[in-house]
N, C-alpha and C positions, 0 to 999 in steps of 0.2 A: 791658695792663701789661707792661713789659719789666723782667725781674728778674735780679739777681745775688745769689748767696747764699754766705755764708761768715762766718768770724769777723772777718776784716779787722783784726787787732790791729796798731795803729800806722798803718794806712792809708798804707803806704809807697809808693815809686815804682812798684813792681809792681802793687799794688792800684789805684793811680791810673790806670794804663793800662787796667785793667778798667773803672773807674768812668767814665773818659773815653769809652770805647766804649759803655758802657751809656747814658749821657746822649745821646750822638750817635745811637745806634740808636733810642732813644725819640723823639727829635726828628724823625728821618726818617719815622717811622711816624705822627707826630702823636699820640703816646701819652705816657703818664707813665712815669717811671723809679722803680724801687724796689730797695732793698737789704734783703734779709732776713738778719738776723744773730742771734746767740745771746748769752745771758748766764745764768749764769756760763760761764767757759771750760769746754769739755768735759772737759779733764784734771782740773779741780777737782772735777767731779762723779764722774768715773770713777776718781779717785784715782791717775791716772798722773802721777807726778812732781809731785803737788799741793803738797807741802811746799816745793818749790823754784821752782815756776812763779810768775813775776811778769809783769805786763802792761805793754805800752808805752803803752796808752791806757785811760783809764777809759771807762765806757759813755757818759757825757755828752760826753767829748772826741771819741770816735769818731763819735757822731751829729753833733756840730757840724762836724767835718771833712767828713763825707760830704755834709751839706747845703751846705757852702761850695763843694763841687765840682759842685753843680748837681743833686744827687739830689732828686727830689720827695718820696719817702716812705722813711723808715727804719723798718722793723718789727723789733721785738726779740722773739724767741721764748725762753721760759724753757727752758733746757737741763736736763732731768731724766733719771734713769735710764730712765724709761718712754719718753721722747722718743728716747733713744739707741737704742732697739730698733726704731725705724721703718726699714723698708727704703727703698731709693731710690725704688722705684715708689710706695710709700705716701706718702713725703714730697712727691714731685712731684705726685701725683694729689690728695692731700687738703689739702696746705698751699699749695704753690706755685700750682697751678691752681685747686683747689677753694676755698680760703679767699681768695686774693688775685687770682684771675682772670688769672694770667699767660698771655700768648700767645707770649712768647719768653723764653728764658733764655740768659745768657752763661755759657760754660764755658771754663775755662783748660785748658792741656795736662795739668795734674796735679790737676784738680778732682775729688777723690774725694768720695763722698757715701753716706750711709745706713749702716745697721748691716751691710749686705753689702759696704760699702767698694768699690763699683764704680769702675773707672777711668773716665776722661773719655769715652773712645769708647763704652763700654757705657752710661754715663749718657745720652749723646746719643741712643742707640737707644731707651732707655726713654722719654726726653722726647718724641721724635718719635712714638712709639707712642701717646702721650697728647695728640697734636696741639699740642705745645709746640715752636715753632720754636727751633732751636739756633743760636746765634751764637758762633763761635769767637773767642777773644781772642788778642791778639798774644803774642809771646814775652816771657817774664819778663826784665826788664833784668838786666844783669850789673854787679857792682861788683868790679873786679879779676878774679880767677879764679872768683868765687862768684856763683851766682844769688841775687838779692836775696830775702830771706825774713825773716819776723818773728823766727825763731830766730837767724839770723845777726846781726840787729840787737841782740837781747837779749844775745848773747855779747859784742858790741862794747861796749855800754854797761856791762855787768858788769865788764869789764876796764879801763874808763875811756877807751876809744877813741872819744871823742866825735865826732871829725872823720869817721871812717868811718860811724858811725851816722847822722850828719846827712846825708851823701851818699845813703845808702840810704833814709832817711825822706823826704828832700826838704824838711825843715824842722828847726829846732833842737829837741832833746829838752827837754821841759818837765815840771816837777812843780809841784803846787799843794798848799797846806795852810794851816793856821792857826798863827799865832805864839803860842808858849807860853812860860811862865816858865822861865828858865834859872838858872844859879848866879851869873851876872853877873861872872864872873872876867874875861871879855874886856874889859869896860869898865875894869877897874882897870889894864890894861896898854895902853890906848889903842886897843883893837880890839873895840868893842861888837858883839855879834852878835844876830841874830834867830834864835831856835830854832824850827824848823819841825816840825809834826806833820802828816803827810800826811792828806788827806781820804780817800784810797783806800789802805788798808793793802796791797793787792795790787799797787800801782804799783811798777814796777821802779826801784830806786835805782842810780845809777852806782857803780862800784867805789870803795872808800875812797880818799880823797885830797883835794887842794885844787884847786878849779876857778874859772876866771873865768866869771861868770854875768851874764846880764841879769836885772834884778829889776823886777817890776811891783808897786808898792805905793801905796796911797792914790790910785789912778787915774793915777799917773805912772810913767815909766820911769827906772830908774837902772842903774848897774853895780855889781858887788860881787864878793867872793871867798867861796866857799862851801867849808867843810870837811865832808866826809862821813866818818864813822868812829866809832871807839870811844873817842876822847879819851885815848890812852895816857898823856899827860903829866899830865892833870888828873882823868880819870875812873877808872872801875873796869876799863876795858879790855874790857868785855863789852857794854855798852849802846850801840847805834849811834845816833848823833845827826846832825842836819842843821843846821849853824850858818853863818849868812851875815853877813859884815861888809859893809854897804851903804855904798858910797862917797858922800860929801857928803850924808849923811842923818843926822838926829838927831831922830826922832819916836818917840813912844811908840805902838807898834802891837800890844801884847799883845791877843790875842783877835781880831785882824783877819786877813784873808786875804792870802797872799803867793804870787806865782808866780815861779819860777826857770826860766830857759832857759839850758842849758849851752852854752858857747862853746868852751872849751879847758881841758884838764887842765894844771895847773901842776906838780904833783909828787905823789908818793905820801904817804900819811900816815906821820908819824915820831913817835918818842918823844924828848922833850928832857929835859935834866937839871933843868929848873926854868922858872919864868915868864920869867926874863931871857932865856934862850936861845930860848924860844918867841917872845917879843916881837921879838927880832932877826930870826928867820926869817920871821915874819909881815910885817915891814917889807920884806924882800926879795921875798916873794910879791906884795905889793902893787905893788912897782916892776915886777915882771914883768907883772902885770895891766895897769898903766898903759902899758907898752911895747906890749902887744898892742892895747890900745884905740887908741893912737896910730897904729898901722899899719892899723887898721880904718877910720879916718876919712879 
């Protein structure tokens, strides 16, 4: 078994370089490939920024992406405080080699591991002492001046920089949830919305504002515009909501699943002096969306 181990949040283009080498190395050896990952995120367990930490991928999304890249097995270890106390040697000996029979492991240049937080070079020495071959991965790709990382992508999404996030992820950022009952105000001004409740509460939401989104509903693909924010014109200004006006769509989908993929940010969230002003702005937003869609085709 050829193994790569890590959290791999987002499975971004840097991770994909690792996975590509993992699958290739396993094929050359006539062996199987495996990713060993963890759930929940270590910071949630160790309470390091746990309140603010949100994830790029749910566990199911991460597993699906890894399998789509050709990984044979994805093993998920429950990350607990007890698990966090394992040293690098214990983890490699008892889990990577002992439990999963790894004969080779991929290591990146900054692949730290274990409670002793050994650097990549030291991890390699420990692995080799346990008869686990070490395969060095390539250099992490750069986006502009910054090395691609899950943290950088979270920062981009949080400030609504969808374009940069997409470049680093290698795909459009997506959220999924169930459509729940809203106050139906949007319908009265000609912009009915589907109100989304996330399946995974720890999934990262883009920063407040209006976005052009791809929408997957009832087995079909549509386009729409999504407002994320606290509804300062109509709401209490505190409760954050996800409301999507789906273009050329008029179906009752309460209680059904919806998937949104973010294409472009249109504007920041604003407070208007009433429904009339809001309706005028939404019409402008829709025209901007149609213009972008026209340029995409």
